[in-house]
TIDO-5550 format. One record per atom (N, C-alpha, C): residue number from 1; atom name; residue in three letters; x, y, z. Coordinates in pm, whole numbers, plus 32768, in hexadecimal, padded with zeros to 4 digits. Layout:
// residues N
<atom i="NUM" at="CA" aa="Ala" xx="X" yy="Y" zz="Z"/>
...
This chain:
// residues 114
<atom i="1" at="N" aa="Cys" xx="1C34" yy="4488" zz="8745"/>
<atom i="1" at="CA" aa="Cys" xx="1C7D" yy="44CD" zz="87DE"/>
<atom i="1" at="C" aa="Cys" xx="1C42" yy="4493" zz="8856"/>
<atom i="2" at="N" aa="Cys" xx="1BEC" yy="4498" zz="8895"/>
<atom i="2" at="CA" aa="Cys" xx="1BDB" yy="4471" zz="8948"/>
<atom i="2" at="C" aa="Cys" xx="1B09" yy="442E" zz="8956"/>
<atom i="3" at="N" aa="Met" xx="1B58" yy="4393" zz="896C"/>
<atom i="3" at="CA" aa="Met" xx="1B0B" yy="434A" zz="8989"/>
<atom i="3" at="C" aa="Met" xx="1A6A" yy="4382" zz="8989"/>
<atom i="4" at="N" aa="Lys" xx="1A1B" yy="435D" zz="8972"/>
<atom i="4" at="CA" aa="Lys" xx="1974" yy="43D4" zz="8979"/>
<atom i="4" at="C" aa="Lys" xx="1966" yy="435D" zz="89F0"/>
<atom i="5" at="N" aa="Tyr" xx="192F" yy="43BD" zz="8A1F"/>
<atom i="5" at="CA" aa="Tyr" xx="18F1" yy="43A9" zz="8AB6"/>
<atom i="5" at="C" aa="Tyr" xx="1855" yy="43FE" zz="8ABE"/>
<atom i="6" at="N" aa="Ser" xx="1813" yy="43B7" zz="8AFC"/>
<atom i="6" at="CA" aa="Ser" xx="1780" yy="43A3" zz="8B2C"/>
<atom i="6" at="C" aa="Ser" xx="17AA" yy="4471" zz="8B75"/>
<atom i="7" at="N" aa="Asp" xx="1728" yy="445B" zz="8BB4"/>
<atom i="7" at="CA" aa="Asp" xx="1705" yy="44C2" zz="8C13"/>
<atom i="7" at="C" aa="Asp" xx="173E" yy="4494" zz="8C94"/>
<atom i="8" at="N" aa="Glu" xx="1705" yy="443E" zz="8C9D"/>
<atom i="8" at="CA" aa="Glu" xx="16E0" yy="43DB" zz="8CFD"/>
<atom i="8" at="C" aa="Glu" xx="173D" yy="43B9" zz="8D27"/>
<atom i="9" at="N" aa="Gln" xx="17C3" yy="438E" zz="8D04"/>
<atom i="9" at="CA" aa="Gln" xx="185D" yy="43BF" zz="8CF9"/>
<atom i="9" at="C" aa="Gln" xx="187F" yy="43D3" zz="8D53"/>
<atom i="10" at="N" aa="Arg" xx="186C" yy="4416" zz="8CD2"/>
<atom i="10" at="CA" aa="Arg" xx="18DA" yy="44AF" zz="8D12"/>
<atom i="10" at="C" aa="Arg" xx="18BA" yy="44E5" zz="8D6C"/>
<atom i="11" at="N" aa="Ile" xx="184C" yy="44EF" zz="8DCC"/>
<atom i="11" at="CA" aa="Ile" xx="1832" yy="4523" zz="8E2D"/>
<atom i="11" at="C" aa="Ile" xx="1874" yy="44A7" zz="8EC8"/>
<atom i="12" at="N" aa="Gln" xx="1817" yy="446F" zz="8E86"/>
<atom i="12" at="CA" aa="Gln" xx="18C6" yy="43E7" zz="8EE0"/>
<atom i="12" at="C" aa="Gln" xx="1940" yy="43CE" zz="8EF8"/>
<atom i="13" at="N" aa="Lys" xx="1963" yy="4416" zz="8E39"/>
<atom i="13" at="CA" aa="Lys" xx="1A00" yy="4418" zz="8E93"/>
<atom i="13" at="C" aa="Lys" xx="1A33" yy="4484" zz="8ED6"/>
<atom i="14" at="N" aa="Ile" xx="19B1" yy="44F6" zz="8EBC"/>
<atom i="14" at="CA" aa="Ile" xx="19CB" yy="4587" zz="8F12"/>
<atom i="14" at="C" aa="Ile" xx="19B2" yy="455F" zz="8F76"/>
<atom i="15" at="N" aa="Leu" xx="194E" yy="44ED" zz="8FBC"/>
<atom i="15" at="CA" aa="Leu" xx="1965" yy="44D8" zz="9070"/>
<atom i="15" at="C" aa="Leu" xx="19DF" yy="44A6" zz="907D"/>
<atom i="16" at="N" aa="Met" xx="19FF" yy="4414" zz="9020"/>
<atom i="16" at="CA" aa="Met" xx="1A1B" yy="43DB" zz="9077"/>
<atom i="16" at="C" aa="Met" xx="1ACB" yy="4482" zz="909E"/>
<atom i="17" at="N" aa="Tyr" xx="1B11" yy="44B3" zz="9006"/>
<atom i="17" at="CA" aa="Tyr" xx="1B74" yy="4517" zz="8FF8"/>
<atom i="17" at="C" aa="Tyr" xx="1B60" yy="4551" zz="907F"/>
<atom i="18" at="N" aa="Ser" xx="1AFE" yy="4570" zz="9081"/>
<atom i="18" at="CA" aa="Ser" xx="1B07" yy="45DF" zz="9104"/>
<atom i="18" at="C" aa="Ser" xx="1B19" yy="45C3" zz="9182"/>
<atom i="19" at="N" aa="Lys" xx="1ADE" yy="4536" zz="9197"/>
<atom i="19" at="CA" aa="Lys" xx="1AAB" yy="44FD" zz="9244"/>
<atom i="19" at="C" aa="Lys" xx="1B5F" yy="44B2" zz="9230"/>
<atom i="20" at="N" aa="Lys" xx="1B8A" yy="446A" zz="9215"/>
<atom i="20" at="CA" aa="Lys" xx="1BE2" yy="4442" zz="91F9"/>
<atom i="20" at="C" aa="Lys" xx="1C5E" yy="44B3" zz="9224"/>
<atom i="21" at="N" aa="Leu" xx="1C96" yy="4516" zz="91A9"/>
<atom i="21" at="CA" aa="Leu" xx="1CAD" yy="45C2" zz="91C6"/>
<atom i="21" at="C" aa="Leu" xx="1C94" yy="45FA" zz="92B8"/>
<atom i="22" at="N" aa="Asn" xx="1BE3" yy="460D" zz="92A4"/>
<atom i="22" at="CA" aa="Asn" xx="1BC0" yy="4615" zz="934A"/>
<atom i="22" at="C" aa="Asn" xx="1C0D" yy="45CC" zz="93A1"/>
<atom i="23" at="N" aa="Asp" xx="1C2B" yy="4549" zz="937E"/>
<atom i="23" at="CA" aa="Asp" xx="1C41" yy="450D" zz="93CF"/>
<atom i="23" at="C" aa="Asp" xx="1CBA" yy="450D" zz="9448"/>
<atom i="24" at="N" aa="Tyr" xx="1CE7" yy="44ED" zz="9382"/>
<atom i="24" at="CA" aa="Tyr" xx="1DA6" yy="4549" zz="93BF"/>
<atom i="24" at="C" aa="Tyr" xx="1DD0" yy="4540" zz="93D1"/>
<atom i="25" at="N" aa="Ile" xx="1D83" yy="45FA" zz="93CC"/>
<atom i="25" at="CA" aa="Ile" xx="1D97" yy="464E" zz="944D"/>
<atom i="25" at="C" aa="Ile" xx="1D5F" yy="4638" zz="94B2"/>
<atom i="26" at="N" aa="Glu" xx="1D17" yy="45EC" zz="94CF"/>
<atom i="26" at="CA" aa="Glu" xx="1D2E" yy="4631" zz="957B"/>
<atom i="26" at="C" aa="Glu" xx="1D41" yy="45B3" zz="95C3"/>
<atom i="27" at="N" aa="Glu" xx="1D69" yy="4549" zz="95A3"/>
<atom i="27" at="CA" aa="Glu" xx="1DBC" yy="44D7" zz="95B7"/>
<atom i="27" at="C" aa="Glu" xx="1E0D" yy="44C9" zz="960D"/>
<atom i="28" at="N" aa="Asn" xx="1E5F" yy="4549" zz="955C"/>
<atom i="28" at="CA" aa="Asn" xx="1F04" yy="4559" zz="95A3"/>
<atom i="28" at="C" aa="Asn" xx="1EDE" yy="462B" zz="95DD"/>
<atom i="29" at="N" aa="Gly" xx="1EA9" yy="463B" zz="962C"/>
<atom i="29" at="CA" aa="Gly" xx="1EBC" yy="468D" zz="9679"/>
<atom i="29" at="C" aa="Gly" xx="1EC8" yy="4716" zz="95DF"/>
<atom i="30" at="N" aa="Ile" xx="1ECE" yy="4745" zz="9585"/>
<atom i="30" at="CA" aa="Ile" xx="1EEA" yy="477D" zz="9529"/>
<atom i="30" at="C" aa="Ile" xx="1E97" yy="4812" zz="9514"/>
<atom i="31" at="N" aa="Thr" xx="1EAA" yy="487B" zz="9552"/>
<atom i="31" at="CA" aa="Thr" xx="1EA5" yy="491D" zz="9586"/>
<atom i="31" at="C" aa="Thr" xx="1ECB" yy="4939" zz="94F3"/>
<atom i="32" at="N" aa="Lys" xx="1E46" yy="49A5" zz="94D0"/>
<atom i="32" at="CA" aa="Lys" xx="1E46" yy="4A0E" zz="9453"/>
<atom i="32" at="C" aa="Lys" xx="1EE1" yy="4A3A" zz="9464"/>
<atom i="33" at="N" aa="Glu" xx="1F0F" yy="4A5D" zz="9520"/>
<atom i="33" at="CA" aa="Glu" xx="1F95" yy="4B0F" zz="951B"/>
<atom i="33" at="C" aa="Glu" xx="1FE8" yy="4A5A" zz="94AA"/>
<atom i="34" at="N" aa="Lys" xx="200A" yy="49F3" zz="94F6"/>
<atom i="34" at="CA" aa="Lys" xx="206F" yy="4969" zz="94B5"/>
<atom i="34" at="C" aa="Lys" xx="207E" yy="4953" zz="9429"/>
<atom i="35" at="N" aa="Leu" xx="2006" yy="497F" zz="9403"/>
<atom i="35" at="CA" aa="Leu" xx="1F95" yy="4957" zz="937D"/>
<atom i="35" at="C" aa="Leu" xx="2004" yy="49CD" zz="9318"/>
<atom i="36" at="N" aa="Met" xx="1FFC" yy="4A5D" zz="9362"/>
<atom i="36" at="CA" aa="Met" xx="2002" yy="4AA3" zz="9320"/>
<atom i="36" at="C" aa="Met" xx="20A9" yy="4AE2" zz="934B"/>
<atom i="37" at="N" aa="Arg" xx="20ED" yy="4AD6" zz="9386"/>
<atom i="37" at="CA" aa="Arg" xx="219D" yy="4A70" zz="9394"/>
<atom i="37" at="C" aa="Arg" xx="21C9" yy="4A1E" zz="9311"/>
<atom i="38" at="N" aa="Glu" xx="2193" yy="499E" zz="9325"/>
<atom i="38" at="CA" aa="Glu" xx="21CF" yy="4931" zz="9350"/>
<atom i="38" at="C" aa="Glu" xx="21E6" yy="4921" zz="92A0"/>
<atom i="39" at="N" aa="Tyr" xx="221F" yy="48CB" zz="9232"/>
<atom i="39" at="CA" aa="Tyr" xx="21F7" yy="48FB" zz="91CF"/>
<atom i="39" at="C" aa="Tyr" xx="2215" yy="4871" zz="9197"/>
<atom i="40" at="N" aa="Ala" xx="21F8" yy="47DE" zz="91FE"/>
<atom i="40" at="CA" aa="Ala" xx="21F6" yy="4775" zz="91D6"/>
<atom i="40" at="C" aa="Ala" xx="213B" yy="473E" zz="91B9"/>
<atom i="41" at="N" aa="Leu" xx="2137" yy="478A" zz="9224"/>
<atom i="41" at="CA" aa="Leu" xx="20B4" yy="479F" zz="9255"/>
<atom i="41" at="C" aa="Leu" xx="205A" yy="47C4" zz="91F9"/>
<atom i="42" at="N" aa="Gln" xx="205F" yy="4860" zz="916F"/>
<atom i="42" at="CA" aa="Gln" xx="2021" yy="486E" zz="9107"/>
<atom i="42" at="C" aa="Gln" xx="204A" yy="4833" zz="9096"/>
<atom i="43" at="N" aa="Trp" xx="20A5" yy="47C4" zz="90A9"/>
<atom i="43" at="CA" aa="Trp" xx="20AE" yy="478F" zz="9039"/>
<atom i="43" at="C" aa="Trp" xx="2044" yy="4704" zz="9052"/>
<atom i="44" at="N" aa="Leu" xx="204F" yy="46CA" zz="90DB"/>
<atom i="44" at="CA" aa="Leu" xx="1FE1" yy="4678" zz="9122"/>
<atom i="44" at="C" aa="Leu" xx="1F5A" yy="46DB" zz="90D4"/>
<atom i="45" at="N" aa="Val" xx="1EF2" yy="4748" zz="90F4"/>
<atom i="45" at="CA" aa="Val" xx="1EB5" yy="473C" zz="90DC"/>
<atom i="45" at="C" aa="Val" xx="1E69" yy="4768" zz="905A"/>
<atom i="46" at="N" aa="Thr" xx="1ED6" yy="475D" zz="9005"/>
<atom i="46" at="CA" aa="Thr" xx="1EB0" yy="47B5" zz="8F6F"/>
<atom i="46" at="C" aa="Thr" xx="1E8F" yy="4764" zz="8F32"/>
<atom i="47" at="N" aa="Thr" xx="1E91" yy="46E5" zz="8F28"/>
<atom i="47" at="CA" aa="Thr" xx="1E60" yy="468E" zz="8EDF"/>
<atom i="47" at="C" aa="Thr" xx="1DEC" yy="463D" zz="8F11"/>
<atom i="48" at="N" aa="Pro" xx="1DB6" yy="462D" zz="8F41"/>
<atom i="48" at="CA" aa="Pro" xx="1D25" yy="4611" zz="8F9B"/>
<atom i="48" at="C" aa="Pro" xx="1CF6" yy="46A3" zz="8F36"/>
<atom i="49" at="N" aa="Leu" xx="1D34" yy="4727" zz="8F8A"/>
<atom i="49" at="CA" aa="Leu" xx="1D1B" yy="4791" zz="8F79"/>
<atom i="49" at="C" aa="Leu" xx="1CCD" yy="478A" zz="8EB3"/>
<atom i="50" at="N" aa="Tyr" xx="1D7A" yy="4780" zz="8E68"/>
<atom i="50" at="CA" aa="Tyr" xx="1D4A" yy="4716" zz="8DBD"/>
<atom i="50" at="C" aa="Tyr" xx="1CCA" yy="4709" zz="8D6C"/>
<atom i="51" at="N" aa="Asn" xx="1CD7" yy="4658" zz="8DCE"/>
<atom i="51" at="CA" aa="Asn" xx="1C6A" yy="4612" zz="8DC5"/>
<atom i="51" at="C" aa="Asn" xx="1BA8" yy="4656" zz="8DAB"/>
<atom i="52" at="N" aa="Ile" xx="1BA8" yy="4683" zz="8E6F"/>
<atom i="52" at="CA" aa="Ile" xx="1B29" yy="46AF" zz="8E71"/>
<atom i="52" at="C" aa="Ile" xx="1B4F" yy="4756" zz="8DD0"/>
<atom i="53" at="N" aa="Gly" xx="1B60" yy="4731" zz="8DAF"/>
<atom i="53" at="CA" aa="Gly" xx="1B18" yy="47EF" zz="8D95"/>
<atom i="53" at="C" aa="Gly" xx="1B15" yy="47B0" zz="8D0C"/>
<atom i="54" at="N" aa="Glu" xx="1B55" yy="473F" zz="8CBB"/>
<atom i="54" at="CA" aa="Glu" xx="1B79" yy="4729" zz="8C53"/>
<atom i="54" at="C" aa="Glu" xx="1AD4" yy="46D8" zz="8C24"/>
<atom i="55" at="N" aa="His" xx="1AD8" yy="4667" zz="8CA0"/>
<atom i="55" at="CA" aa="His" xx="1A44" yy="4670" zz="8C89"/>
<atom i="55" at="C" aa="His" xx="19D4" yy="46B8" zz="8CAD"/>
<atom i="56" at="N" aa="Ala" xx="1997" yy="4734" zz="8CF7"/>
<atom i="56" at="CA" aa="Ala" xx="1977" yy="4795" zz="8CF4"/>
<atom i="56" at="C" aa="Ala" xx="1964" yy="47A6" zz="8C1F"/>
<atom i="57" at="N" aa="Tyr" xx="19D1" yy="47A7" zz="8BFD"/>
<atom i="57" at="CA" aa="Tyr" xx="19A8" yy="4834" zz="8B4A"/>
<atom i="57" at="C" aa="Tyr" xx="198E" yy="47B6" zz="8B5A"/>
<atom i="58" at="N" aa="Tyr" xx="19C6" yy="4743" zz="8B42"/>
<atom i="58" at="CA" aa="Tyr" xx="1957" yy="46FE" zz="8ACE"/>
<atom i="58" at="C" aa="Tyr" xx="189E" yy="46C9" zz="8ADD"/>
<atom i="59" at="N" aa="Ile" xx="1897" yy="470E" zz="8B86"/>
<atom i="59" at="CA" aa="Ile" xx="17F8" yy="46BC" zz="8B7E"/>
<atom i="59" at="C" aa="Ile" xx="178F" yy="46E0" zz="8B1C"/>
<atom i="60" at="N" aa="Ser" xx="175D" yy="46B2" zz="8B13"/>
<atom i="60" at="CA" aa="Ser" xx="16C0" yy="4719" zz="8A7C"/>
<atom i="60" at="C" aa="Ser" xx="16D3" yy="4789" zz="8ABC"/>
<atom i="61" at="N" aa="Lys" xx="167A" yy="47CE" zz="8A6C"/>
<atom i="61" at="CA" aa="Lys" xx="166A" yy="4868" zz="8A74"/>
<atom i="61" at="C" aa="Lys" xx="15BD" yy="4861" zz="8AEB"/>
<atom i="62" at="N" aa="Glu" xx="1596" yy="47AD" zz="8A9C"/>
<atom i="62" at="CA" aa="Glu" xx="14FB" yy="47F8" zz="8ABA"/>
<atom i="62" at="C" aa="Glu" xx="152A" yy="47B7" zz="8B67"/>
<atom i="63" at="N" aa="Tyr" xx="156C" yy="4783" zz="8B8B"/>
<atom i="63" at="CA" aa="Tyr" xx="1553" yy="4731" zz="8BF6"/>
<atom i="63" at="C" aa="Tyr" xx="1571" yy="47AB" zz="8C82"/>
<atom i="64" at="N" aa="Lys" xx="15D6" yy="47F2" zz="8C4B"/>
<atom i="64" at="CA" aa="Lys" xx="162F" yy="484A" zz="8C76"/>
<atom i="64" at="C" aa="Lys" xx="15F6" yy="48DD" zz="8CA0"/>
<atom i="65" at="N" aa="Ala" xx="154F" yy="48E4" zz="8C28"/>
<atom i="65" at="CA" aa="Ala" xx="14D9" yy="4955" zz="8C41"/>
<atom i="65" at="C" aa="Ala" xx="149E" yy="4906" zz="8CA6"/>
<atom i="66" at="N" aa="Glu" xx="148D" yy="4890" zz="8CB3"/>
<atom i="66" at="CA" aa="Glu" xx="1454" yy="4812" zz="8D14"/>
<atom i="66" at="C" aa="Glu" xx="1443" yy="487E" zz="8DAF"/>
<atom i="67" at="N" aa="His" xx="14D2" yy="487A" zz="8D85"/>
<atom i="67" at="CA" aa="His" xx="14D9" yy="488F" zz="8E28"/>
<atom i="67" at="C" aa="His" xx="1568" yy="4900" zz="8E1A"/>
<atom i="68" at="N" aa="Ser" xx="153D" yy="498E" zz="8E5B"/>
<atom i="68" at="CA" aa="Ser" xx="1565" yy="49D6" zz="8E2F"/>
<atom i="68" at="C" aa="Ser" xx="15AB" yy="4A05" zz="8EAB"/>
<atom i="69" at="N" aa="Asp" xx="156D" yy="49D7" zz="8F37"/>
<atom i="69" at="CA" aa="Asp" xx="1581" yy="4A0A" zz="8F62"/>
<atom i="69" at="C" aa="Asp" xx="1639" yy="4A1B" zz="8FCF"/>
<atom i="70" at="N" aa="Ile" xx="1672" yy="4995" zz="8F6F"/>
<atom i="70" at="CA" aa="Ile" xx="1704" yy="4942" zz="8F48"/>
<atom i="70" at="C" aa="Ile" xx="175C" yy="4995" zz="8F09"/>
<atom i="71" at="N" aa="Pro" xx="1793" yy="49CD" zz="8F29"/>
<atom i="71" at="CA" aa="Pro" xx="17FF" yy="4A52" zz="8EE4"/>
<atom i="71" at="C" aa="Pro" xx="1849" yy="4A01" zz="8E5B"/>
<atom i="72" at="N" aa="Trp" xx="1866" yy="49FE" zz="8E12"/>
<atom i="72" at="CA" aa="Trp" xx="185B" yy="4994" zz="8D67"/>
<atom i="72" at="C" aa="Trp" xx="18CF" yy="499A" zz="8DB3"/>
<atom i="73" at="N" aa="Gly" xx="18B7" yy="4A54" zz="8D4C"/>
<atom i="73" at="CA" aa="Gly" xx="191E" yy="4A88" zz="8CF1"/>
<atom i="73" at="C" aa="Gly" xx="1985" yy="4AE2" zz="8D2A"/>
<atom i="74" at="N" aa="Met" xx="197A" yy="4AC7" zz="8DBF"/>
<atom i="74" at="CA" aa="Met" xx="1A07" yy="4AD0" zz="8E1E"/>
<atom i="74" at="C" aa="Met" xx="1A46" yy="4A9C" zz="8DF9"/>
<atom i="75" at="N" aa="Ile" xx="1A11" yy="4A23" zz="8E3B"/>
<atom i="75" at="CA" aa="Ile" xx="1A58" yy="496D" zz="8E50"/>
<atom i="75" at="C" aa="Ile" xx="1AB1" yy="4935" zz="8DDE"/>
<atom i="76" at="N" aa="Ser" xx="1A91" yy="496C" zz="8D85"/>
<atom i="76" at="CA" aa="Ser" xx="1ADF" yy="4975" zz="8CCE"/>
<atom i="76" at="C" aa="Ser" xx="1B3C" yy="49AE" zz="8CC3"/>
<atom i="77" at="N" aa="Gly" xx="1AED" yy="4A0F" zz="8CD4"/>
<atom i="77" at="CA" aa="Gly" xx="1B4E" yy="4ACC" zz="8CA9"/>
<atom i="77" at="C" aa="Gly" xx="1BB8" yy="4AAB" zz="8D08"/>
<atom i="78" at="N" aa="Leu" xx="1BA3" yy="4A60" zz="8DDC"/>
<atom i="78" at="CA" aa="Leu" xx="1C0F" yy="4A63" zz="8E01"/>
<atom i="78" at="C" aa="Leu" xx="1C84" yy="4A0A" zz="8DD8"/>
<atom i="79" at="N" aa="Arg" xx="1C63" yy="498E" zz="8D85"/>
<atom i="79" at="CA" aa="Arg" xx="1CBB" yy="491B" zz="8D4C"/>
<atom i="79" at="C" aa="Arg" xx="1D04" yy="4953" zz="8CDE"/>
<atom i="80" at="N" aa="His" xx="1CE3" yy="49BE" zz="8C7F"/>
<atom i="80" at="CA" aa="His" xx="1D20" yy="4A0E" zz="8C4B"/>
<atom i="80" at="C" aa="His" xx="1DB8" yy="4A35" zz="8C25"/>
<atom i="81" at="N" aa="Arg" xx="1D64" yy="4AA8" zz="8C9D"/>
<atom i="81" at="CA" aa="Arg" xx="1D78" yy="4B2D" zz="8D03"/>
<atom i="81" at="C" aa="Arg" xx="1E10" yy="4AE4" zz="8CF6"/>
<atom i="82" at="N" aa="Leu" xx="1E3E" yy="4A5D" zz="8D76"/>
<atom i="82" at="CA" aa="Leu" xx="1E93" yy="4A31" zz="8DAC"/>
<atom i="82" at="C" aa="Leu" xx="1EB7" yy="49B9" zz="8D3B"/>
<atom i="83" at="N" aa="Val" xx="1E90" yy="498A" zz="8CEB"/>
<atom i="83" at="CA" aa="Val" xx="1EFC" yy="495F" zz="8C69"/>
<atom i="83" at="C" aa="Val" xx="1F24" yy="49A5" zz="8BFE"/>
<atom i="84" at="N" aa="His" xx="1EE5" yy="4A3A" zz="8BF3"/>
<atom i="84" at="CA" aa="His" xx="1F28" yy="4A9D" zz="8B9F"/>
<atom i="84" at="C" aa="His" xx="1F83" yy="4AC3" zz="8BCE"/>
<atom i="85" at="N" aa="Asp" xx="1F6C" yy="4AF9" zz="8C6A"/>
<atom i="85" at="CA" aa="Asp" xx="1FDA" yy="4B92" zz="8C8D"/>
<atom i="85" at="C" aa="Asp" xx="1FB0" yy="4B5E" zz="8D02"/>
<atom i="86" at="N" aa="Tyr" xx="2048" yy="4ACF" zz="8CCE"/>
<atom i="86" at="CA" aa="Tyr" xx="204D" yy="4AA4" zz="8DA2"/>
<atom i="86" at="C" aa="Tyr" xx="2093" yy="4AED" zz="8E03"/>
<atom i="87" at="N" aa="Asp" xx="2109" yy="4B65" zz="8DE2"/>
<atom i="87" at="CA" aa="Asp" xx="213E" yy="4B9E" zz="8DDB"/>
<atom i="87" at="C" aa="Asp" xx="213F" yy="4BD0" zz="8E3D"/>
<atom i="88" at="N" aa="Gly" xx="20D9" yy="4C4E" zz="8E06"/>
<atom i="88" at="CA" aa="Gly" xx="2083" yy="4CCA" zz="8E17"/>
<atom i="88" at="C" aa="Gly" xx="1FF5" yy="4C7A" zz="8E97"/>
<atom i="89" at="N" aa="Thr" xx="1FF6" yy="4BFD" zz="8EA1"/>
<atom i="89" at="CA" aa="Thr" xx="1F4B" yy="4BDD" zz="8F2C"/>
<atom i="89" at="C" aa="Thr" xx="1F82" yy="4C3B" zz="8FAD"/>
<atom i="90" at="N" aa="Asn" xx="1F06" yy="4C4E" zz="8F9E"/>
<atom i="90" at="CA" aa="Asn" xx="1EDC" yy="4C52" zz="9043"/>
<atom i="90" at="C" aa="Asn" xx="1EFC" yy="4BED" zz="90B0"/>
<atom i="91" at="N" aa="Trp" xx="1F9B" yy="4BD8" zz="90FB"/>
<atom i="91" at="CA" aa="Trp" xx="1F39" yy="4B86" zz="912D"/>
<atom i="91" at="C" aa="Trp" xx="1ECB" yy="4BC5" zz="91B7"/>
<atom i="92" at="N" aa="Ser" xx="1EBF" yy="4C50" zz="91BA"/>
<atom i="92" at="CA" aa="Ser" xx="1E5F" yy="4C3D" zz="9238"/>
<atom i="92" at="C" aa="Ser" xx="1D96" yy="4C12" zz="9223"/>
<atom i="93" at="N" aa="Ile" xx="1DC4" yy="4C06" zz="9184"/>
<atom i="93" at="CA" aa="Ile" xx="1D40" yy="4BE0" zz="9126"/>
<atom i="93" at="C" aa="Ile" xx="1D01" yy="4B73" zz="9135"/>
<atom i="94" at="N" aa="Ile" xx="1D96" yy="4B49" zz="9144"/>
<atom i="94" at="CA" aa="Ile" xx="1D79" yy="4A85" zz="90E7"/>
<atom i="94" at="C" aa="Ile" xx="1D72" yy="4A70" zz="91A9"/>
<atom i="95" at="N" aa="Ser" xx="1D97" yy="4A99" zz="9249"/>
<atom i="95" at="CA" aa="Ser" xx="1D7A" yy="4A72" zz="9285"/>
<atom i="95" at="C" aa="Ser" xx="1CF9" yy="4A70" zz="92B9"/>
<atom i="96" at="N" aa="Asp" xx="1CC1" yy="4B15" zz="9287"/>
<atom i="96" at="CA" aa="Asp" xx="1C38" yy="4B1A" zz="92CF"/>
<atom i="96" at="C" aa="Asp" xx="1BCC" yy="4A98" zz="9252"/>
<atom i="97" at="N" aa="Val" xx="1C11" yy="4AB2" zz="91C1"/>
<atom i="97" at="CA" aa="Val" xx="1B92" yy="4A4F" zz="91BD"/>
<atom i="97" at="C" aa="Val" xx="1BC0" yy="49C3" zz="91CF"/>
<atom i="98" at="N" aa="Val" xx="1C1A" yy="4970" zz="923F"/>
<atom i="98" at="CA" aa="Val" xx="1C51" yy="48EB" zz="925A"/>
<atom i="98" at="C" aa="Val" xx="1C0D" yy="48EB" zz="92BB"/>
<atom i="99" at="N" aa="Phe" xx="1BE9" yy="4957" zz="9308"/>
<atom i="99" at="CA" aa="Phe" xx="1C0B" yy="4923" zz="93A2"/>
<atom i="99" at="C" aa="Phe" xx="1B3B" yy="49A0" zz="93D0"/>
<atom i="100" at="N" aa="Glu" xx="1B06" yy="49D9" zz="9352"/>
<atom i="100" at="CA" aa="Glu" xx="1A76" yy="4A27" zz="9379"/>
<atom i="100" at="C" aa="Glu" xx="1A3D" yy="49C2" zz="9332"/>
<atom i="101" at="N" aa="Glu" xx="1A59" yy="49ED" zz="9275"/>
<atom i="101" at="CA" aa="Glu" xx="1A32" yy="497A" zz="91F1"/>
<atom i="101" at="C" aa="Glu" xx="1A22" yy="4902" zz="9223"/>
<atom i="102" at="N" aa="Leu" xx="1A9A" yy="48BB" zz="91E3"/>
<atom i="102" at="CA" aa="Leu" xx="1A6B" yy="4822" zz="91F1"/>
<atom i="102" at="C" aa="Leu" xx="19F8" yy="47D1" zz="926F"/>
<atom i="103" at="N" aa="Pro" xx="1A0B" yy="47DA" zz="92C1"/>
<atom i="103" at="CA" aa="Pro" xx="1989" yy="47B6" zz="933D"/>
<atom i="103" at="C" aa="Pro" xx="192C" yy="47CD" zz="931F"/>
<atom i="104" at="N" aa="Gln" xx="18E9" yy="4858" zz="92D2"/>
<atom i="104" at="CA" aa="Gln" xx="187C" yy="488C" zz="9291"/>
<atom i="104" at="C" aa="Gln" xx="1833" yy="482B" zz="922D"/>
<atom i="105" at="N" aa="Leu" xx="18BB" yy="4822" zz="91BF"/>
<atom i="105" at="CA" aa="Leu" xx="185B" yy="47F9" zz="9159"/>
<atom i="105" at="C" aa="Leu" xx="1877" yy="4746" zz="9127"/>
<atom i="106" at="N" aa="Ile" xx="18BD" yy="4732" zz="91B7"/>
<atom i="106" at="CA" aa="Ile" xx="188F" yy="469C" zz="91E8"/>
<atom i="106" at="C" aa="Ile" xx="1809" yy="468D" zz="91E1"/>
<atom i="107" at="N" aa="Leu" xx="1812" yy="46C5" zz="924D"/>
<atom i="107" at="CA" aa="Leu" xx="1781" yy="46E0" zz="92B3"/>
<atom i="107" at="C" aa="Leu" xx="1701" yy="46B4" zz="9208"/>
<atom i="108" at="N" aa="Gln" xx="1702" yy="4723" zz="91CB"/>
<atom i="108" at="CA" aa="Gln" xx="16A9" yy="475A" zz="9136"/>
<atom i="108" at="C" aa="Gln" xx="16E4" yy="46D4" zz="9102"/>
<atom i="109" at="N" aa="Ile" xx="1720" yy="46CB" zz="90F1"/>
<atom i="109" at="CA" aa="Ile" xx="174C" yy="4671" zz="908B"/>
<atom i="109" at="C" aa="Ile" xx="1710" yy="45B3" zz="90BF"/>
<atom i="110" at="N" aa="Gln" xx="172C" yy="45AB" zz="9124"/>
<atom i="110" at="CA" aa="Gln" xx="16F4" yy="4515" zz="9167"/>
<atom i="110" at="C" aa="Gln" xx="1623" yy="453B" zz="91A9"/>
<atom i="111" at="N" aa="Lys" xx="15E4" yy="4584" zz="9159"/>
<atom i="111" at="CA" aa="Lys" xx="1560" yy="45BC" zz="9189"/>
<atom i="111" at="C" aa="Lys" xx="1502" yy="4573" zz="90ED"/>
<atom i="112" at="N" aa="Leu" xx="154F" yy="45AB" zz="9032"/>
<atom i="112" at="CA" aa="Leu" xx="1544" yy="4587" zz="8FD9"/>
<atom i="112" at="C" aa="Leu" xx="1589" yy="4507" zz="8FB3"/>
<atom i="113" at="N" aa="Ile" xx="15D6" yy="4484" zz="9014"/>
<atom i="113" at="CA" aa="Ile" xx="15CA" yy="445C" zz="9019"/>
<atom i="113" at="C" aa="Ile" xx="154F" yy="43C8" zz="9045"/>
<atom i="114" at="N" aa="Arg" xx="1566" yy="4446" zz="90DB"/>
<atom i="114" at="CA" aa="Arg" xx="14C2" yy="43A3" zz="910D"/>
<atom i="114" at="C" aa="Arg" xx="143F" yy="437E" zz="9095"/>
């Protein structure tokens, strides 16, 4: 199946995908409204969100318990929803995730790495 990463490697990858997505949004002046309206942008944000969710899903139960302030279940749950019910995606929720939750997640993950 999938390559086996350590929890630390997965955390690094979550941070990398989160920062790249966040930076892209900032550098290109993407707004919530644009994201909710433009199909190409919706496609663009889903890939990093899949990757973030996939890595979050496979982090060990022990690690998740030690860092229970991070909403691991919501992060991996979002990935499953995007993958399995893409047509039913609520872009208003995804916009909130990208613009409000993602910057918060970056700060939380950075603290884990330091």
